[in-house]
DSSP file (Angstrom, degrees, kcal/mol; ACC not computed):
  #  RESIDUE AA STRUCTURE BP1 BP2  ACC     N-H-->O    O-->H-N    N-H-->O    O-->H-N    TCO  KAPPA ALPHA  PHI   PSI    X-CA   Y-CA   Z-CA
    1    1 A M              0   0    0      0, 0.0     2,-0.4     0, 0.0     0, 0.0   0.000 360.0 360.0 360.0 132.9   17.0    9.7   -5.5
    2    2 A R        +     0   0    0      2,-0.0     2,-0.3     0, 0.0     0, 0.0  -0.715 360.0 171.7 -84.1 133.8   19.9   11.4   -3.7
    3    3 A T        -     0   0    0     -2,-0.4     2,-0.5     2,-0.0     0, 0.0  -0.989  30.0-134.2-147.0 136.4   19.1   12.6   -0.3
    4    4 A T        -     0   0    0     -2,-0.3     2,-0.3     2,-0.0    -2,-0.0  -0.806  30.5-175.5 -97.3 130.8   21.4   14.1    2.4
    5    5 A L        -     0   0    0     -2,-0.5     2,-0.8     2,-0.0    -2,-0.0  -0.949  26.3-147.0-123.5 137.2   20.7   12.5    5.9
    6    6 A D        +     0   0    0     -2,-0.3    -2,-0.0     2,-0.0     0, 0.0  -0.864  37.1 171.5-112.3  98.3   22.1   13.2    9.3
    7    7 A L        -     0   0    0     -2,-0.8     2,-0.5     1,-0.0     3,-0.1  -0.800  42.4-101.4-108.0 143.8   22.0    9.7   10.9
    8    8 A P     >  -     0   0    0      0, 0.0     4,-2.3     0, 0.0     3,-0.5  -0.536  30.1-146.3 -64.0 115.7   23.5    8.5   14.2
    9    9 A D  H  > S+     0   0    0     -2,-0.5     4,-2.1     1,-0.2     5,-0.3   0.914  96.5  49.5 -46.1 -52.5   26.8    6.6   13.2
   10   10 A D  H  > S+     0   0    0      1,-0.2     4,-1.9     2,-0.2    -1,-0.2   0.818 110.1  48.9 -63.0 -33.1   26.4    4.2   16.0
   11   11 A L  H  > S+     0   0    0     -3,-0.5     4,-2.1     2,-0.2    -1,-0.2   0.908 112.7  48.8 -67.9 -48.5   22.8    3.3   15.2
   12   12 A L  H  X S+     0   0    0     -4,-2.3     4,-1.6     2,-0.2    -2,-0.2   0.844 111.9  48.6 -66.1 -37.1   23.6    2.8   11.5
   13   13 A R  H  X S+     0   0    0     -4,-2.1     4,-2.1    -5,-0.2    -2,-0.2   0.900 111.5  50.2 -78.2 -41.4   26.7    0.6   12.2
   14   14 A E  H  X S+     0   0    0     -4,-1.9     4,-2.6    -5,-0.3     5,-0.2   0.906 110.1  49.4 -63.6 -37.3   24.6   -1.6   14.6
   15   15 A A  H  X S+     0   0    0     -4,-2.1     4,-1.6     1,-0.2     6,-0.4   0.883 113.0  47.7 -73.2 -35.0   21.8   -2.0   12.1
   16   16 A M  H  X S+     0   0    0     -4,-1.6     4,-1.2     2,-0.2     5,-0.5   0.852 114.5  47.7 -63.0 -36.1   24.5   -3.0    9.5
   17   17 A T  H  < S+     0   0    0     -4,-2.1    -2,-0.2     2,-0.2    -3,-0.2   0.961 114.4  42.6 -74.6 -54.4   26.1   -5.4   12.0
   18   18 A V  H  < S+     0   0    0     -4,-2.6    -1,-0.2     1,-0.2    -2,-0.2   0.775 120.8  41.2 -70.1 -25.3   22.9   -7.1   13.2
   19   19 A T  H  < S-     0   0    0     -4,-1.6    -1,-0.2    -5,-0.2    -2,-0.2   0.707  99.5-130.3 -88.7 -23.5   21.3   -7.5    9.7
   20   20 A G     <  +     0   0    0     -4,-1.2    -3,-0.2     1,-0.3    -4,-0.1   0.611  55.6 149.2  81.1   9.4   24.5   -8.4    7.9
   21   21 A I        -     0   0    0     -5,-0.5    -1,-0.3    -6,-0.4    -2,-0.2  -0.729  37.5-154.8 -83.1 123.0   23.7   -5.7    5.3
   22   22 A P        +     0   0    0      0, 0.0     2,-0.3     0, 0.0    -1,-0.1   0.659  64.6  53.7 -81.5 -19.1   27.0   -4.5    4.0
   23   23 A T  S  > S-     0   0    0      1,-0.1     4,-1.8    -7,-0.0     5,-0.2  -0.830  71.6-129.5-115.7 155.9   26.1   -0.9    2.8
   24   24 A K  H  > S+     0   0    0     -2,-0.3     4,-1.8     2,-0.2     5,-0.2   0.901 109.2  52.5 -60.3 -46.1   24.5    2.1    4.3
   25   25 A T  H  > S+     0   0    0      1,-0.2     4,-2.5     2,-0.2    -1,-0.2   0.916 108.6  47.3 -59.0 -48.3   22.2    2.4    1.5
   26   26 A K  H  > S+     0   0    0      1,-0.2     4,-2.5     2,-0.2    -1,-0.2   0.833 111.5  50.9 -64.0 -34.8   20.9   -1.1    1.6
   27   27 A V  H  X S+     0   0    0     -4,-1.8     4,-2.1     2,-0.2    -1,-0.2   0.847 111.5  47.9 -70.3 -30.1   20.3   -1.0    5.3
   28   28 A I  H  X S+     0   0    0     -4,-1.8     4,-2.7     2,-0.2     5,-0.2   0.953 112.3  49.6 -75.8 -47.3   18.3    2.2    5.1
   29   29 A V  H  X S+     0   0    0     -4,-2.5     4,-3.0     1,-0.2     5,-0.2   0.948 111.4  50.2 -54.0 -51.1   16.3    0.7    2.1
   30   30 A A  H  X S+     0   0    0     -4,-2.5     4,-3.0     1,-0.2    -1,-0.2   0.914 110.3  50.3 -54.2 -45.6   15.6   -2.5    4.2
   31   31 A A  H  X S+     0   0    0     -4,-2.1     4,-1.7     2,-0.2    -1,-0.2   0.902 110.2  48.2 -59.8 -45.4   14.5   -0.3    7.1
   32   32 A L  H  X S+     0   0    0     -4,-2.7     4,-2.4     2,-0.2    -2,-0.2   0.922 110.0  52.6 -63.8 -43.0   12.1    1.6    5.0
   33   33 A N  H  X S+     0   0    0     -4,-3.0     4,-3.0    -5,-0.2     5,-0.3   0.961 108.6  51.7 -53.5 -49.8   10.7   -1.6    3.5
   34   34 A G  H  X S+     0   0    0     -4,-3.0     4,-2.2     1,-0.2    -1,-0.2   0.833 109.5  49.7 -62.2 -29.9   10.1   -2.9    7.0
   35   35 A I  H  X S+     0   0    0     -4,-1.7     4,-2.1     2,-0.2    -1,-0.2   0.915 112.2  46.3 -70.6 -42.0    8.3    0.3    7.9
   36   36 A V  H  X S+     0   0    0     -4,-2.4     4,-2.4     2,-0.2     5,-0.2   0.927 115.2  46.0 -64.3 -47.6    6.0    0.2    5.0
   37   37 A R  H  X S+     0   0    0     -4,-3.0     4,-2.4     1,-0.2     5,-0.2   0.910 111.6  51.9 -66.4 -40.9    5.3   -3.5    5.4
   38   38 A K  H  X S+     0   0    0     -4,-2.2     4,-2.0    -5,-0.3    -1,-0.2   0.917 111.7  48.1 -58.2 -44.9    4.6   -3.1    9.2
   39   39 A T  H  X S+     0   0    0     -4,-2.1     4,-2.1     2,-0.2    -2,-0.2   0.881 111.1  47.9 -66.5 -39.8    2.2   -0.3    8.5
   40   40 A R  H  X S+     0   0    0     -4,-2.4     4,-1.7     2,-0.2    -1,-0.2   0.919 111.9  51.2 -68.5 -39.8    0.3   -2.1    5.8
   41   41 A L  H  X S+     0   0    0     -4,-2.4     4,-0.9     2,-0.2    -2,-0.2   0.922 108.1  51.7 -60.5 -43.3    0.0   -5.2    8.0
   42   42 A A  H >< S+     0   0    0     -4,-2.0     3,-1.1     1,-0.2     4,-0.4   0.928 106.3  56.4 -61.0 -40.7   -1.3   -3.0   10.9
   43   43 A G  H >< S+     0   0    0     -4,-2.1     3,-1.6     1,-0.3     4,-0.4   0.867  97.6  61.7 -65.3 -31.5   -3.9   -1.6    8.5
   44   44 A L  H >< S+     0   0    0     -4,-1.7     3,-1.5     1,-0.3    -1,-0.3   0.772  88.2  71.5 -58.0 -28.7   -5.2   -5.1    7.8
   45   45 A K  G X< S+     0   0    0     -3,-1.1     3,-0.8    -4,-0.9    -1,-0.3   0.666  84.3  69.8 -66.5 -19.6   -6.2   -5.4   11.4
   46   46 A D  G <  S+     0   0    0     -3,-1.6    -1,-0.3    -4,-0.4    -2,-0.2   0.791  95.6  54.3 -63.5 -29.2   -9.0   -3.0   10.7
   47   47 A F  G X> S+     0   0    0     -3,-1.5     3,-2.3    -4,-0.4     4,-0.9   0.481  76.7 127.1 -87.6  -1.2  -10.7   -5.6    8.6
   48   48 A K  T <4 S+     0   0    0     -3,-0.8    -3,-0.0     1,-0.3    -4,-0.0  -0.379  85.7   3.2 -61.0 124.9  -10.7   -8.2   11.4
   49   49 A G  T 34 S+     0   0    0      2,-0.2    -1,-0.3    -2,-0.2    -2,-0.1   0.334 114.4  86.9  87.3  -7.1  -14.1   -9.5   11.9
   50   50 A K  T <4 S+     0   0    0     -3,-2.3     2,-0.5     1,-0.1    -2,-0.2   0.583  73.2  73.2-102.4 -11.9  -15.5   -7.5    9.0
   51   51 A V     <  -     0   0    0     -4,-0.9    -2,-0.2     2,-0.0    -1,-0.1  -0.919  55.9-173.7-104.2 124.9  -14.8   -9.9    6.1
   52   52 A D        -     0   0    0     -2,-0.5     2,-0.8     2,-0.0    -2,-0.0  -0.817   9.6-163.5-118.6  86.3  -17.0  -13.0    5.9
   53   53 A P        -     0   0    0      0, 0.0     2,-1.8     0, 0.0    -2,-0.0  -0.612   7.2-154.0 -69.7 111.3  -15.5  -15.1    3.2
   54   54 A D        +     0   0    0     -2,-0.8     2,-0.5     2,-0.1    -2,-0.0  -0.641  36.0 157.8 -89.9  83.2  -18.2  -17.6    2.2
   55   55 A I        -     0   0    0     -2,-1.8     2,-1.0     4,-0.0     3,-0.1  -0.923  40.5-149.6-116.8 129.4  -15.8  -20.2    1.0
   56   56 A D     >  -     0   0    0     -2,-0.5     4,-1.7     1,-0.2     5,-0.1  -0.830  12.8-171.8 -92.6 100.7  -16.3  -24.0    0.6
   57   57 A L  H  > S+     0   0    0     -2,-1.0     4,-3.0     1,-0.2     5,-0.2   0.877  83.4  57.1 -58.9 -42.2  -12.8  -25.3    1.1
   58   58 A D  H  > S+     0   0    0      1,-0.2     4,-1.1     2,-0.2    -1,-0.2   0.901 108.2  47.2 -56.8 -42.8  -14.0  -28.9    0.1
   59   59 A A  H  > S+     0   0    0      2,-0.2     4,-0.7     1,-0.2     3,-0.3   0.905 111.0  51.7 -70.9 -37.1  -15.2  -27.5   -3.2
   60   60 A L  H >< S+     0   0    0     -4,-1.7     3,-1.2     1,-0.2    -2,-0.2   0.935 108.4  51.8 -60.7 -47.3  -11.9  -25.6   -3.8
   61   61 A R  H 3< S+     0   0    0     -4,-3.0    -1,-0.2     1,-0.3    -2,-0.2   0.750 109.1  50.2 -65.2 -22.6   -9.9  -28.6   -3.2
   62   62 A D  H 3< S+     0   0    0     -4,-1.1    -1,-0.3    -3,-0.3    -2,-0.2   0.607  83.8 111.1 -86.8 -10.7  -11.8  -30.6   -5.6
   63   63 A R    <<  -     0   0    0     -3,-1.2     2,-0.4    -4,-0.7    -3,-0.0  -0.235  61.9-132.4 -70.1 156.6  -11.6  -28.2   -8.5
   64   64 A K        -     0   0    0      1,-0.0    -1,-0.1     2,-0.0    -2,-0.1  -0.870  20.8-106.5-113.1 140.1   -9.5  -29.2  -11.5
   65   65 A C        -     0   0    0     -2,-0.4    -1,-0.0     1,-0.2     0, 0.0  -0.392  23.0-146.1 -61.7 131.6   -6.9  -27.0  -13.3
   66   66 A P              0   0    0      0, 0.0    -1,-0.2     0, 0.0    -2,-0.0   0.473 360.0 360.0 -78.5   0.3   -8.4  -25.9  -16.7
   67   67 A Y              0   0    0      0, 0.0    -2,-0.1     0, 0.0    -3,-0.0   0.475 360.0 360.0 -95.1 360.0   -5.0  -26.0  -18.4
């Protein structure tokens, strides 16, 4: 999708330099992916202490592959 953005040149150049990403488009996509990942991980914190996985690790380690 084409979008026109007014971005600070110095910030964009710095982001390209520190990441080693060669194009403006790729550095913006990487930044957006980082935001999405960070937000999703933050959402997982809401489940802390609420999930009780009743898993027997010893039983899982002894299981055999059916293939």
